[in-house]
PQR file with spaces between the fields and no chain letter, atoms N, CA, C, O and H, PARSE charges and radii, in Angstrom:
ATOM       1  N    UNK     1      93.687   94.869  130.565 -0.4000 1.5000
ATOM       2  CA   UNK     1      94.387   96.015  129.689 -0.0000 2.0000
ATOM       3  C    UNK     1      93.649   97.472  129.355  0.5500 1.7000
ATOM       4  O    UNK     1      92.423   97.480  129.471 -0.5500 1.4000
ATOM       5  N    UNK     2      93.888   97.917  129.207 -0.4000 1.5000
ATOM       6  CA   UNK     2      93.766   99.894  128.646 -0.0000 2.0000
ATOM       7  C    UNK     2      92.748   99.673  128.086  0.5500 1.7000
ATOM       8  O    UNK     2      91.984  100.637  128.102 -0.5500 1.4000
ATOM       9  H    UNK     2      94.883   97.911  129.113  0.4000 1.0000
ATOM      10  N    UNK     3      92.223   98.413  127.356 -0.4000 1.5000
ATOM      11  CA   UNK     3      90.400   98.629  126.797 -0.0000 2.0000
ATOM      12  C    UNK     3      89.979   98.807  127.579  0.5500 1.7000
ATOM      13  O    UNK     3      89.385   99.869  127.763 -0.5500 1.4000
ATOM      14  H    UNK     3      92.844   97.629  127.343  0.4000 1.0000
ATOM      15  N    UNK     4      90.079   97.628  128.684 -0.4000 1.5000
ATOM      16  CA   UNK     4      88.957   96.944  129.986 -0.0000 2.0000
ATOM      17  C    UNK     4      89.092   98.522  130.842  0.5500 1.7000
ATOM      18  O    UNK     4      87.990   99.000  131.109 -0.5500 1.4000
ATOM      19  H    UNK     4      90.562   96.766  128.535  0.4000 1.0000
ATOM      20  N    UNK     5      89.951   99.117  131.161 -0.4000 1.5000
ATOM      21  CA   UNK     5      89.392  100.137  132.391 -0.0000 2.0000
ATOM      22  C    UNK     5      89.605  100.748  132.241  0.5500 1.7000
ATOM      23  O    UNK     5      90.020  101.562  133.066 -0.5500 1.4000
ATOM      24  H    UNK     5      90.847   98.729  130.944  0.4000 1.0000
ATOM      25  N    UNK     6      89.452  101.040  130.163 -0.4000 1.5000
ATOM      26  CA   UNK     6      88.474  102.619  130.049 -0.0000 2.0000
ATOM      27  C    UNK     6      87.213  101.998  129.575  0.5500 1.7000
ATOM      28  O    UNK     6      86.679  103.047  129.214 -0.5500 1.4000
ATOM      29  H    UNK     6      89.115  100.379  129.493  0.4000 1.0000
ATOM      30  N    UNK     7      86.767  101.535  129.437 -0.4000 1.5000
ATOM      31  CA   UNK     7      85.759  100.045  129.011 -0.0000 2.0000
ATOM      32  C    UNK     7      84.665  100.712  130.963  0.5500 1.7000
ATOM      33  O    UNK     7      83.816  101.600  131.050 -0.5500 1.4000
ATOM      34  H    UNK     7      87.201  100.683  129.730  0.4000 1.0000
ATOM      35  N    UNK     8      85.033  100.122  131.709 -0.4000 1.5000
ATOM      36  CA   UNK     8      85.087  100.321  133.108 -0.0000 2.0000
ATOM      37  C    UNK     8      84.977  101.634  133.460  0.5500 1.7000
ATOM      38  O    UNK     8      84.442  101.793  134.558 -0.5500 1.4000
ATOM      39  H    UNK     8      85.722   99.401  131.638  0.4000 1.0000
ATOM      40  N    UNK     9      85.319  102.659  132.870 -0.4000 1.5000
ATOM      41  CA   UNK     9      85.413  104.315  133.366 -0.0000 2.0000
ATOM      42  C    UNK     9      84.756  104.408  132.740  0.5500 1.7000
ATOM      43  O    UNK     9      84.255  105.322  133.395 -0.5500 1.4000
ATOM      44  H    UNK     9      85.753  102.529  131.979  0.4000 1.0000
ATOM      45  N    UNK    10      83.849  104.307  131.567 -0.4000 1.5000
ATOM      46  CA   UNK    10      82.860  105.203  131.135 -0.0000 2.0000
ATOM      47  C    UNK    10      81.479  104.590  131.558  0.5500 1.7000
ATOM      48  O    UNK    10      80.445  105.207  131.813 -0.5500 1.4000
ATOM      49  H    UNK    10      84.256  103.565  131.035  0.4000 1.0000
ATOM      50  N    UNK    11      81.774  102.740  131.583 -0.4000 1.5000
ATOM      51  CA   UNK    11      80.761  102.293  132.568 -0.0000 2.0000
ATOM      52  C    UNK    11      80.325  103.011  133.958  0.5500 1.7000
ATOM      53  O    UNK    11      79.265  103.003  134.583 -0.5500 1.4000
ATOM      54  H    UNK    11      82.614  102.239  131.376  0.4000 1.0000
ATOM      55  N    UNK    12      81.689  103.689  134.203 -0.4000 1.5000
ATOM      56  CA   UNK    12      81.057  104.373  135.962 -0.0000 2.0000
ATOM      57  C    UNK    12      80.544  105.517  135.707  0.5500 1.7000
ATOM      58  O    UNK    12      79.715  105.877  136.544 -0.5500 1.4000
ATOM      59  H    UNK    12      82.550  103.695  133.695  0.4000 1.0000
ATOM      60  N    UNK    13      80.812  106.513  134.503 -0.4000 1.5000
ATOM      61  CA   UNK    13      80.382  107.963  133.823 -0.0000 2.0000
ATOM      62  C    UNK    13      79.333  107.856  133.436  0.5500 1.7000
ATOM      63  O    UNK    13      78.830  108.980  133.435 -0.5500 1.4000
ATOM      64  H    UNK    13      81.485  106.220  133.823  0.4000 1.0000
ATOM      65  N    UNK    14      78.268  106.721  132.880 -0.4000 1.5000
ATOM      66  CA   UNK    14      76.881  106.293  132.682 -0.0000 2.0000
ATOM      67  C    UNK    14      76.223  105.989  133.519  0.5500 1.7000
ATOM      68  O    UNK    14      75.003  106.091  133.387 -0.5500 1.4000
ATOM      69  H    UNK    14      78.676  105.809  132.881  0.4000 1.0000
ATOM      70  N    UNK    15      76.768  105.521  134.653 -0.4000 1.5000
ATOM      71  CA   UNK    15      76.307  104.659  135.888 -0.0000 2.0000
ATOM      72  C    UNK    15      75.686  105.938  137.135  0.5500 1.7000
ATOM      73  O    UNK    15      74.914  105.958  138.094 -0.5500 1.4000
ATOM      74  H    UNK    15      77.759  105.439  134.760  0.4000 1.0000
ATOM      75  N    UNK    16      76.566  106.876  136.407 -0.4000 1.5000
ATOM      76  CA   UNK    16      76.353  108.666  136.965 -0.0000 2.0000
ATOM      77  C    UNK    16      75.495  109.563  136.016  0.5500 1.7000
ATOM      78  O    UNK    16      75.375  110.787  135.967 -0.5500 1.4000
ATOM      79  H    UNK    16      77.194  106.859  135.629  0.4000 1.0000
ATOM      80  N    UNK    17      75.008  108.685  135.371 -0.4000 1.5000
ATOM      81  CA   UNK    17      73.906  109.916  134.189 -0.0000 2.0000
ATOM      82  C    UNK    17      75.033  110.467  133.477  0.5500 1.7000
ATOM      83  O    UNK    17      74.402  111.314  132.845 -0.5500 1.4000
ATOM      84  H    UNK    17      75.105  107.690  135.411  0.4000 1.0000
ATOM      85  N    UNK    18      76.136  110.611  133.133 -0.4000 1.5000
ATOM      86  CA   UNK    18      76.806  111.595  132.488 -0.0000 2.0000
ATOM      87  C    UNK    18      76.453  110.880  131.110  0.5500 1.7000
ATOM      88  O    UNK    18      76.070  109.720  130.960 -0.5500 1.4000
ATOM      89  H    UNK    18      76.649  109.923  133.647  0.4000 1.0000
ATOM      90  N    UNK    19      76.732  112.102  129.893 -0.4000 1.5000
ATOM      91  CA   UNK    19      76.280  111.656  128.995 -0.0000 2.0000
ATOM      92  C    UNK    19      78.305  111.660  128.377  0.5500 1.7000
ATOM      93  O    UNK    19      79.327  112.315  128.578 -0.5500 1.4000
ATOM      94  H    UNK    19      77.043  113.045  130.015  0.4000 1.0000
ATOM      95  N    UNK    20      77.927  110.682  127.723 -0.4000 1.5000
ATOM      96  CA   UNK    20      79.331  109.864  126.805 -0.0000 2.0000
ATOM      97  C    UNK    20      78.888  109.442  125.308  0.5500 1.7000
ATOM      98  O    UNK    20      77.791  109.665  124.796 -0.5500 1.4000
ATOM      99  H    UNK    20      77.096  110.150  127.559  0.4000 1.0000
ATOM     100  N    UNK    21      79.936  108.817  124.756 -0.4000 1.5000
ATOM     101  CA   UNK    21      79.450  108.152  123.677 -0.0000 2.0000
ATOM     102  C    UNK    21      78.845  106.956  123.878  0.5500 1.7000
ATOM     103  O    UNK    21      78.682  106.623  125.052 -0.5500 1.4000
ATOM     104  H    UNK    21      80.827  108.637  125.172  0.4000 1.0000
ATOM     105  N    UNK    22      78.375  106.038  122.795 -0.4000 1.5000
ATOM     106  CA   UNK    22      77.682  104.899  122.807 -0.0000 2.0000
ATOM     107  C    UNK    22      79.085  104.090  123.892  0.5500 1.7000
ATOM     108  O    UNK    22      80.304  104.237  123.807 -0.5500 1.4000
ATOM     109  H    UNK    22      78.508  106.309  121.841  0.4000 1.0000
ATOM     110  N    UNK    23      78.534  103.528  124.529 -0.4000 1.5000
ATOM     111  CA   UNK    23      78.800  102.625  125.868 -0.0000 2.0000
ATOM     112  C    UNK    23      79.665  101.565  125.304  0.5500 1.7000
ATOM     113  O    UNK    23      79.517  101.301  124.111 -0.5500 1.4000
ATOM     114  H    UNK    23      77.544  103.409  124.598  0.4000 1.0000
ATOM     115  N    UNK    24      80.212  101.165  125.735 -0.4000 1.5000
ATOM     116  CA   UNK    24      81.135   99.984  125.812 -0.0000 2.0000
ATOM     117  C    UNK    24      80.184   98.373  125.071  0.5500 1.7000
ATOM     118  O    UNK    24      80.560   97.721  124.097 -0.5500 1.4000
ATOM     119  H    UNK    24      80.332  101.379  126.704  0.4000 1.0000
ATOM     120  N    UNK    25      78.944   98.118  125.917 -0.4000 1.5000
ATOM     121  CA   UNK    25      77.933   97.611  125.776 -0.0000 2.0000
ATOM     122  C    UNK    25      77.966   97.504  124.207  0.5500 1.7000
ATOM     123  O    UNK    25      78.236   96.594  123.423 -0.5500 1.4000
ATOM     124  H    UNK    25      78.639   98.648  126.708  0.4000 1.0000
ATOM     125  N    UNK    26      77.474   99.168  124.048 -0.4000 1.5000
ATOM     126  CA   UNK    26      76.885   98.754  122.509 -0.0000 2.0000
ATOM     127  C    UNK    26      78.013   98.374  121.903  0.5500 1.7000
ATOM     128  O    UNK    26      78.269   97.260  121.447 -0.5500 1.4000
ATOM     129  H    UNK    26      77.254   99.907  124.685  0.4000 1.0000
ATOM     130  N    UNK    27      78.762   99.449  121.913 -0.4000 1.5000
ATOM     131  CA   UNK    27      80.119   99.108  120.569 -0.0000 2.0000
ATOM     132  C    UNK    27      80.530   97.666  120.670  0.5500 1.7000
ATOM     133  O    UNK    27      80.193   97.080  119.642 -0.5500 1.4000
ATOM     134  H    UNK    27      78.555  100.354  122.283  0.4000 1.0000
ATOM     135  N    UNK    28      81.157   96.848  121.563 -0.4000 1.5000
ATOM     136  CA   UNK    28      80.605   94.883  121.841 -0.0000 2.0000
ATOM     137  C    UNK    28      79.726   95.223  120.656  0.5500 1.7000
ATOM     138  O    UNK    28      80.258   95.287  119.547 -0.5500 1.4000
ATOM     139  H    UNK    28      81.431   97.324  122.398  0.4000 1.0000
ATOM     140  N    UNK    29      78.201   95.487  120.813 -0.4000 1.5000
ATOM     141  CA   UNK    29      77.546   94.671  120.406 -0.0000 2.0000
ATOM     142  C    UNK    29      77.415   94.523  119.109  0.5500 1.7000
ATOM     143  O    UNK    29      77.152   93.538  118.420 -0.5500 1.4000
ATOM     144  H    UNK    29      77.769   95.436  121.714  0.4000 1.0000
ATOM     145  N    UNK    30      77.799   96.479  118.667 -0.4000 1.5000
ATOM     146  CA   UNK    30      77.462   96.381  117.072 -0.0000 2.0000
ATOM     147  C    UNK    30      78.400   95.992  116.494  0.5500 1.7000
ATOM     148  O    UNK    30      78.335   95.529  115.355 -0.5500 1.4000
ATOM     149  H    UNK    30      78.013   97.279  119.227  0.4000 1.0000
ATOM     150  N    UNK    31      79.314   96.088  117.074 -0.4000 1.5000
ATOM     151  CA   UNK    31      80.830   96.230  116.510 -0.0000 2.0000
ATOM     152  C    UNK    31      81.352   97.604  115.232  0.5500 1.7000
ATOM     153  O    UNK    31      80.570   98.131  114.440 -0.5500 1.4000
ATOM     154  H    UNK    31      79.367   96.464  117.999  0.4000 1.0000
ATOM     155  N    UNK    32      82.835   97.918  115.358 -0.4000 1.5000
ATOM     156  CA   UNK    32      82.625   98.768  114.414 -0.0000 2.0000
ATOM     157  C    UNK    32      82.942   98.761  113.727  0.5500 1.7000
ATOM     158  O    UNK    32      83.626   99.723  113.379 -0.5500 1.4000
ATOM     159  H    UNK    32      83.470   97.490  116.001  0.4000 1.0000
ATOM     160  N    UNK    33      82.758   97.745  112.943 -0.4000 1.5000
ATOM     161  CA   UNK    33      83.024   98.011  111.533 -0.0000 2.0000
ATOM     162  C    UNK    33      81.475   97.827  111.675  0.5500 1.7000
ATOM     163  O    UNK    33      80.846   98.885  111.700 -0.5500 1.4000
ATOM     164  H    UNK    33      82.202   96.963  113.225  0.4000 1.0000
ATOM     165  N    UNK    34      80.900   96.910  111.753 -0.4000 1.5000
ATOM     166  CA   UNK    34      79.612   96.899  111.412 -0.0000 2.0000
ATOM     167  C    UNK    34      78.864   98.222  112.083  0.5500 1.7000
ATOM     168  O    UNK    34      77.681   98.494  112.290 -0.5500 1.4000
ATOM     169  H    UNK    34      81.411   96.051  111.733  0.4000 1.0000
ATOM     170  N    UNK    35      79.513   98.581  112.208 -0.4000 1.5000
ATOM     171  CA   UNK    35      78.931   99.970  112.091 -0.0000 2.0000
ATOM     172  C    UNK    35      79.384  101.241  111.555  0.5500 1.7000
ATOM     173  O    UNK    35      78.890  102.368  111.549 -0.5500 1.4000
ATOM     174  H    UNK    35      80.474   98.361  112.040  0.4000 1.0000
ATOM     175  N    UNK    36      80.543  100.705  111.073 -0.4000 1.5000
ATOM     176  CA   UNK    36      81.072  102.316  109.884 -0.0000 2.0000
ATOM     177  C    UNK    36      79.901  101.859  108.280  0.5500 1.7000
ATOM     178  O    UNK    36      79.425  102.688  107.505 -0.5500 1.4000
ATOM     179  H    UNK    36      80.944   99.789  111.077  0.4000 1.0000
ATOM     180  N    UNK    37      79.751  100.581  108.223 -0.4000 1.5000
ATOM     181  CA   UNK    37      77.974   99.767  107.074 -0.0000 2.0000
ATOM     182  C    UNK    37      77.697  100.962  107.826  0.5500 1.7000
ATOM     183  O    UNK    37      78.126  102.106  107.670 -0.5500 1.4000
ATOM     184  H    UNK    37      80.138   99.907  108.853  0.4000 1.0000
ATOM     185  N    UNK    38      76.905  100.486  108.664 -0.4000 1.5000
ATOM     186  CA   UNK    38      75.691  101.363  108.963 -0.0000 2.0000
ATOM     187  C    UNK    38      75.502  102.639  108.650  0.5500 1.7000
ATOM     188  O    UNK    38      74.530  103.028  108.002 -0.5500 1.4000
ATOM     189  H    UNK    38      76.557   99.557  108.791  0.4000 1.0000
ATOM     190  N    UNK    39      76.265  103.256  109.015 -0.4000 1.5000
ATOM     191  CA   UNK    39      76.310  104.500  108.467 -0.0000 2.0000
ATOM     192  C    UNK    39      76.997  105.117  107.468  0.5500 1.7000
ATOM     193  O    UNK    39      77.344  106.292  107.359 -0.5500 1.4000
ATOM     194  H    UNK    39      77.055  102.939  109.541  0.4000 1.0000
ATOM     195  N    UNK    40      77.221  103.738  106.413 -0.4000 1.5000
ATOM     196  CA   UNK    40      78.300  104.498  105.291 -0.0000 2.0000
ATOM     197  C    UNK    40      76.858  106.174  104.417  0.5500 1.7000
ATOM     198  O    UNK    40      77.053  107.302  103.963 -0.5500 1.4000
ATOM     199  H    UNK    40      76.939  102.783  106.502  0.4000 1.0000
ATOM     200  N    UNK    41      75.573  105.271  104.650 -0.4000 1.5000
ATOM     201  CA   UNK    41      74.959  106.622  104.241 -0.0000 2.0000
ATOM     202  C    UNK    41      74.596  107.461  104.315  0.5500 1.7000
ATOM     203  O    UNK    41      73.885  107.960  103.442 -0.5500 1.4000
ATOM     204  H    UNK    41      75.415  104.355  105.018  0.4000 1.0000
ATOM     205  N    UNK    42      74.930  108.060  105.469 -0.4000 1.5000
ATOM     206  CA   UNK    42      74.773  109.025  106.146 -0.0000 2.0000
ATOM     207  C    UNK    42      76.158  110.222  105.653  0.5500 1.7000
ATOM     208  O    UNK    42      77.088  109.971  104.886 -0.5500 1.4000
ATOM     209  H    UNK    42      75.507  107.655  106.178  0.4000 1.0000
ATOM     210  N    UNK    43      75.895  111.480  106.360 -0.4000 1.5000
ATOM     211  CA   UNK    43      76.128  112.573  106.127 -0.0000 2.0000
ATOM     212  C    UNK    43      78.242  112.405  106.801  0.5500 1.7000
ATOM     213  O    UNK    43      79.091  113.292  106.705 -0.5500 1.4000
ATOM     214  H    UNK    43      75.140  111.684  106.983  0.4000 1.0000
ATOM     215  N    UNK    44      78.381  111.355  107.245 -0.4000 1.5000
ATOM     216  CA   UNK    44      79.742  110.763  108.104 -0.0000 2.0000
ATOM     217  C    UNK    44      79.910  109.686  108.011  0.5500 1.7000
ATOM     218  O    UNK    44      80.167  108.984  108.990 -0.5500 1.4000
ATOM     219  H    UNK    44      77.691  110.635  107.323  0.4000 1.0000
ATOM     220  N    UNK    45      79.837  109.348  107.110 -0.4000 1.5000
ATOM     221  CA   UNK    45      79.835  107.849  106.890 -0.0000 2.0000
ATOM     222  C    UNK    45      80.152  108.168  105.473  0.5500 1.7000
ATOM     223  O    UNK    45      79.780  109.267  105.063 -0.5500 1.4000
ATOM     224  H    UNK    45      79.628  109.918  106.315  0.4000 1.0000
ATOM     225  N    UNK    46      80.753  107.410  104.704 -0.4000 1.5000
ATOM     226  CA   UNK    46      81.443  106.483  103.502 -0.0000 2.0000
ATOM     227  C    UNK    46      80.983  106.132  102.547  0.5500 1.7000
ATOM     228  O    UNK    46      81.204  104.931  102.703 -0.5500 1.4000
ATOM     229  H    UNK    46      81.055  106.516  105.037  0.4000 1.0000
ATOM     230  N    UNK    47      80.433  106.201  101.516 -0.4000 1.5000
ATOM     231  CA   UNK    47      79.113  105.679  100.993 -0.0000 2.0000
ATOM     232  C    UNK    47      79.458  104.779  100.409  0.5500 1.7000
ATOM     233  O    UNK    47      78.610  104.012   99.952 -0.5500 1.4000
ATOM     234  H    UNK    47      80.253  107.177  101.390  0.4000 1.0000
ATOM     235  N    UNK    48      81.681  104.404  100.092 -0.4000 1.5000
ATOM     236  CA   UNK    48      81.841  103.127   99.155 -0.0000 2.0000
ATOM     237  C    UNK    48      82.150  102.089  100.660  0.5500 1.7000
ATOM     238  O    UNK    48      83.264  101.668  100.350 -0.5500 1.4000
ATOM     239  H    UNK    48      82.369  105.028  100.463  0.4000 1.0000
ATOM     240  N    UNK    49      81.862  101.479  101.984 -0.4000 1.5000
ATOM     241  CA   UNK    49      82.080  101.002  102.934 -0.0000 2.0000
ATOM     242  C    UNK    49      81.082   99.634  102.438  0.5500 1.7000
ATOM     243  O    UNK    49      79.994   99.493  101.879 -0.5500 1.4000
ATOM     244  H    UNK    49      80.958  101.822  102.237  0.4000 1.0000
ATOM     245  N    UNK    50      82.243   98.673  103.047 -0.4000 1.5000
ATOM     246  CA   UNK    50      81.688   97.451  102.647 -0.0000 2.0000
ATOM     247  C    UNK    50      82.126   96.776  104.107  0.5500 1.7000
ATOM     248  O    UNK    50      83.024   97.233  104.815 -0.5500 1.4000
ATOM     249  H    UNK    50      83.127   98.788  103.501  0.4000 1.0000
ATOM     250  N    UNK    51      81.142   95.336  104.496 -0.4000 1.5000
ATOM     251  CA   UNK    51      81.905   94.165  104.789 -0.0000 2.0000
ATOM     252  C    UNK    51      81.156   93.109  104.782  0.5500 1.7000
ATOM     253  O    UNK    51      79.949   92.956  104.970 -0.5500 1.4000
ATOM     254  H    UNK    51      80.412   94.965  103.922  0.4000 1.0000
ATOM     255  N    UNK    52      82.035   92.371  104.536 -0.4000 1.5000
ATOM     256  CA   UNK    52      81.820   90.793  103.555 -0.0000 2.0000
ATOM     257  C    UNK    52      82.140   89.318  104.939  0.5500 1.7000
ATOM     258  O    UNK    52      83.109   88.888  105.565 -0.5500 1.4000
ATOM     259  H    UNK    52      83.016   92.496  104.383  0.4000 1.0000
ATOM     260  N    UNK    53      80.798   89.042  104.844 -0.4000 1.5000
ATOM     261  CA   UNK    53      80.608   87.789  105.956 -0.0000 2.0000
ATOM     262  C    UNK    53      80.980   86.937  104.842  0.5500 1.7000
ATOM     263  O    UNK    53      80.840   86.030  105.662 -0.5500 1.4000
ATOM     264  H    UNK    53      80.010   89.392  104.336  0.4000 1.0000
ATOM     265  N    UNK    54      81.287   86.395  103.868 -0.4000 1.5000
ATOM     266  CA   UNK    54      81.956   84.577  103.380 -0.0000 2.0000
ATOM     267  C    UNK    54      83.118   85.305  102.227  0.5500 1.7000
ATOM     268  O    UNK    54      83.116   86.355  101.585 -0.5500 1.4000
ATOM     269  H    UNK    54      81.400   87.132  103.201  0.4000 1.0000
ATOM     270  N    UNK    55      83.962   84.285  102.338 -0.4000 1.5000
ATOM     271  CA   UNK    55      84.913   84.213  101.585 -0.0000 2.0000
ATOM     272  C    UNK    55      84.844   84.781   99.763  0.5500 1.7000
ATOM     273  O    UNK    55      85.753   85.456   99.280 -0.5500 1.4000
ATOM     274  H    UNK    55      83.964   83.431  102.859  0.4000 1.0000
ATOM     275  N    UNK    56      83.685   84.375   99.011 -0.4000 1.5000
ATOM     276  CA   UNK    56      82.633   84.403   98.398 -0.0000 2.0000
ATOM     277  C    UNK    56      82.512   85.399   97.938  0.5500 1.7000
ATOM     278  O    UNK    56      82.765   85.701   96.771 -0.5500 1.4000
ATOM     279  H    UNK    56      82.947   83.826   99.403  0.4000 1.0000
ATOM     280  N    UNK    57      81.894   86.424   99.214 -0.4000 1.5000
ATOM     281  CA   UNK    57      81.632   87.973   98.904 -0.0000 2.0000
ATOM     282  C    UNK    57      83.073   88.629   98.846  0.5500 1.7000
ATOM     283  O    UNK    57      83.646   89.109   97.867 -0.5500 1.4000
ATOM     284  H    UNK    57      81.688   86.179  100.162  0.4000 1.0000
ATOM     285  N    UNK    58      83.464   88.530  100.031 -0.4000 1.5000
ATOM     286  CA   UNK    58      85.126   88.745   99.921 -0.0000 2.0000
ATOM     287  C    UNK    58      85.658   89.206   98.938  0.5500 1.7000
ATOM     288  O    UNK    58      85.888   90.386   98.671 -0.5500 1.4000
ATOM     289  H    UNK    58      82.999   88.140  100.826  0.4000 1.0000
ATOM     290  N    UNK    59      85.982   87.825   98.072 -0.4000 1.5000
ATOM     291  CA   UNK    59      86.172   87.187   96.508 -0.0000 2.0000
ATOM     292  C    UNK    59      85.470   88.738   95.545  0.5500 1.7000
ATOM     293  O    UNK    59      86.017   89.766   95.145 -0.5500 1.4000
ATOM     294  H    UNK    59      85.795   86.867   98.289  0.4000 1.0000
ATOM     295  N    UNK    60      84.783   88.491   95.509 -0.4000 1.5000
ATOM     296  CA   UNK    60      84.142   89.431   94.223 -0.0000 2.0000
ATOM     297  C    UNK    60      84.288   90.560   94.911  0.5500 1.7000
ATOM     298  O    UNK    60      85.265   91.302   95.010 -0.5500 1.4000
ATOM     299  H    UNK    60      84.339   87.656   95.833  0.4000 1.0000
ATOM     300  N    UNK    61      83.083   90.628   95.438 -0.4000 1.5000
ATOM     301  CA   UNK    61      83.251   92.712   95.958 -0.0000 2.0000
ATOM     302  C    UNK    61      84.756   93.170   97.166  0.5500 1.7000
ATOM     303  O    UNK    61      84.545   94.020   98.031 -0.5500 1.4000
ATOM     304  H    UNK    61      82.289   90.025   95.357  0.4000 1.0000
ATOM     305  N    UNK    62      85.879   92.636   97.078 -0.4000 1.5000
ATOM     306  CA   UNK    62      86.127   92.964   97.352 -0.0000 2.0000
ATOM     307  C    UNK    62      88.056   93.198   96.158  0.5500 1.7000
ATOM     308  O    UNK    62      88.999   93.967   96.347 -0.5500 1.4000
ATOM     309  H    UNK    62      86.050   91.945   96.376  0.4000 1.0000
ATOM     310  N    UNK    63      87.861   92.289   95.232 -0.4000 1.5000
ATOM     311  CA   UNK    63      88.372   92.501   93.911 -0.0000 2.0000
ATOM     312  C    UNK    63      87.959   93.490   93.032  0.5500 1.7000
ATOM     313  O    UNK    63      88.650   94.015   92.159 -0.5500 1.4000
ATOM     314  H    UNK    63      87.095   91.664   95.078  0.4000 1.0000
ATOM     315  N    UNK    64      86.640   93.752   93.340 -0.4000 1.5000
ATOM     316  CA   UNK    64      85.669   94.862   92.232 -0.0000 2.0000
ATOM     317  C    UNK    64      85.662   96.303   92.743  0.5500 1.7000
ATOM     318  O    UNK    64      85.175   97.261   92.143 -0.5500 1.4000
ATOM     319  H    UNK    64      86.079   93.325   94.049  0.4000 1.0000
ATOM     320  N    UNK    65      86.371   96.330   94.137 -0.4000 1.5000
ATOM     321  CA   UNK    65      85.981   97.380   94.999 -0.0000 2.0000
ATOM     322  C    UNK    65      87.892   97.598   94.543  0.5500 1.7000
ATOM     323  O    UNK    65      87.952   98.813   94.733 -0.5500 1.4000
ATOM     324  H    UNK    65      86.767   95.552   94.625  0.4000 1.0000
ATOM     325  N    UNK    66      88.992   97.293   94.209 -0.4000 1.5000
ATOM     326  CA   UNK    66      90.258   97.473   94.668 -0.0000 2.0000
ATOM     327  C    UNK    66      90.592   97.894   93.438  0.5500 1.7000
ATOM     328  O    UNK    66      91.620   98.550   93.271 -0.5500 1.4000
ATOM     329  H    UNK    66      88.943   96.307   94.055  0.4000 1.0000
ATOM     330  N    UNK    67      89.481   97.463   92.065 -0.4000 1.5000
ATOM     331  CA   UNK    67      89.871   98.344   90.585 -0.0000 2.0000
ATOM     332  C    UNK    67      89.256   99.552   90.086  0.5500 1.7000
ATOM     333  O    UNK    67      89.211   99.867   88.897 -0.5500 1.4000
ATOM     334  H    UNK    67      88.646   96.931   92.201  0.4000 1.0000
ATOM     335  N    UNK    68      88.723  100.300   91.180 -0.4000 1.5000
ATOM     336  CA   UNK    68      88.543  101.862   91.241 -0.0000 2.0000
ATOM     337  C    UNK    68      89.630  102.241   92.346  0.5500 1.7000
ATOM     338  O    UNK    68      89.983  103.218   91.685 -0.5500 1.4000
ATOM     339  H    UNK    68      88.759  100.045   92.146  0.4000 1.0000
ATOM     340  N    UNK    69      90.620  102.316   93.673 -0.4000 1.5000
ATOM     341  CA   UNK    69      90.733  102.667   94.350 -0.0000 2.0000
ATOM     342  C    UNK    69      91.098  101.909   95.137  0.5500 1.7000
ATOM     343  O    UNK    69      90.418  100.904   95.343 -0.5500 1.4000
ATOM     344  H    UNK    69      90.333  101.523   94.210  0.4000 1.0000
ATOM     345  N    UNK    70      92.561  102.180   95.999 -0.4000 1.5000
ATOM     346  CA   UNK    70      93.108  101.905   97.320 -0.0000 2.0000
ATOM     347  C    UNK    70      92.308  101.056   98.285  0.5500 1.7000
ATOM     348  O    UNK    70      91.331  101.678   98.704 -0.5500 1.4000
ATOM     349  H    UNK    70      93.114  102.996   95.831  0.4000 1.0000
ATOM     350  N    UNK    71      92.439   99.601   98.857 -0.4000 1.5000
ATOM     351  CA   UNK    71      91.234   99.979   99.594 -0.0000 2.0000
ATOM     352  C    UNK    71      91.849   99.740  101.472  0.5500 1.7000
ATOM     353  O    UNK    71      93.004   99.972  101.829 -0.5500 1.4000
ATOM     354  H    UNK    71      93.232   99.096   98.517  0.4000 1.0000
ATOM     355  N    UNK    72      90.973   99.352  102.191 -0.4000 1.5000
ATOM     356  CA   UNK    72      91.580   99.672  103.181 -0.0000 2.0000
ATOM     357  C    UNK    72      91.056   97.674  104.019  0.5500 1.7000
ATOM     358  O    UNK    72      89.850   97.435  103.950 -0.5500 1.4000
ATOM     359  H    UNK    72      90.035   99.164  101.901  0.4000 1.0000
ATOM     360  N    UNK    73      91.835   96.683  104.588 -0.4000 1.5000
ATOM     361  CA   UNK    73      90.372   95.617  104.691 -0.0000 2.0000
ATOM     362  C    UNK    73      90.661   95.561  106.003  0.5500 1.7000
ATOM     363  O    UNK    73      91.814   95.921  106.241 -0.5500 1.4000
ATOM     364  H    UNK    73      92.815   96.877  104.644  0.4000 1.0000
ATOM     365  N    UNK    74      90.209   95.330  106.672 -0.4000 1.5000
ATOM     366  CA   UNK    74      90.707   94.408  108.287 -0.0000 2.0000
ATOM     367  C    UNK    74      89.535   93.661  108.528  0.5500 1.7000
ATOM     368  O    UNK    74      88.512   93.807  107.857 -0.5500 1.4000
ATOM     369  H    UNK    74      89.272   95.038  106.478  0.4000 1.0000
ATOM     370  N    UNK    75      89.683   92.631  109.738 -0.4000 1.5000
ATOM     371  CA   UNK    75      89.311   91.515  109.820 -0.0000 2.0000
ATOM     372  C    UNK    75      88.270   91.634  111.082  0.5500 1.7000
ATOM     373  O    UNK    75      88.609   92.139  112.152 -0.5500 1.4000
ATOM     374  H    UNK    75      90.513   92.512  110.282  0.4000 1.0000
ATOM     375  N    UNK    76      87.188   91.199  110.872 -0.4000 1.5000
ATOM     376  CA   UNK    76      85.752   91.415  112.109 -0.0000 2.0000
ATOM     377  C    UNK    76      86.152   91.031  113.888  0.5500 1.7000
ATOM     378  O    UNK    76      85.372   90.427  114.625 -0.5500 1.4000
ATOM     379  H    UNK    76      86.913   90.789  110.002  0.4000 1.0000
ATOM     380  N    UNK    77      86.868   91.298  114.109 -0.4000 1.5000
ATOM     381  CA   UNK    77      87.032   90.661  115.609 -0.0000 2.0000
ATOM     382  C    UNK    77      87.346   91.715  116.241  0.5500 1.7000
ATOM     383  O    UNK    77      88.317   92.471  116.206 -0.5500 1.4000
ATOM     384  H    UNK    77      87.501   91.788  113.511  0.4000 1.0000
ATOM     385  N    UNK    78      86.004   91.653  117.071 -0.4000 1.5000
ATOM     386  CA   UNK    78      86.105   92.821  117.685 -0.0000 2.0000
ATOM     387  C    UNK    78      85.846   94.124  117.099  0.5500 1.7000
ATOM     388  O    UNK    78      85.379   94.120  115.960 -0.5500 1.4000
ATOM     389  H    UNK    78      85.215   91.040  117.100  0.4000 1.0000
ATOM     390  N    UNK    79      86.163   95.750  117.928 -0.4000 1.5000
ATOM     391  CA   UNK    79      86.670   96.693  117.248 -0.0000 2.0000
ATOM     392  C    UNK    79      87.970   97.611  116.949  0.5500 1.7000
ATOM     393  O    UNK    79      87.923   98.486  116.085 -0.5500 1.4000
ATOM     394  H    UNK    79      86.542   95.753  118.853  0.4000 1.0000
């Protein structure tokens, strides 16, 4: 698929010493959604970003956040 080809191209550039954004290895290990939560308090982040890892946390946290503004919900399965 195209993601695999892209990852291979980025890995090849990194092996040549070229700077690219975080490597596919790092992206896979960290996960895009976890990364967004990790940077939420930085100037480039959004402070109202959250991740829920249990049904109970999702029900409590997501319902509470929806009371204030529209939200986006994404399944945590790869990036």
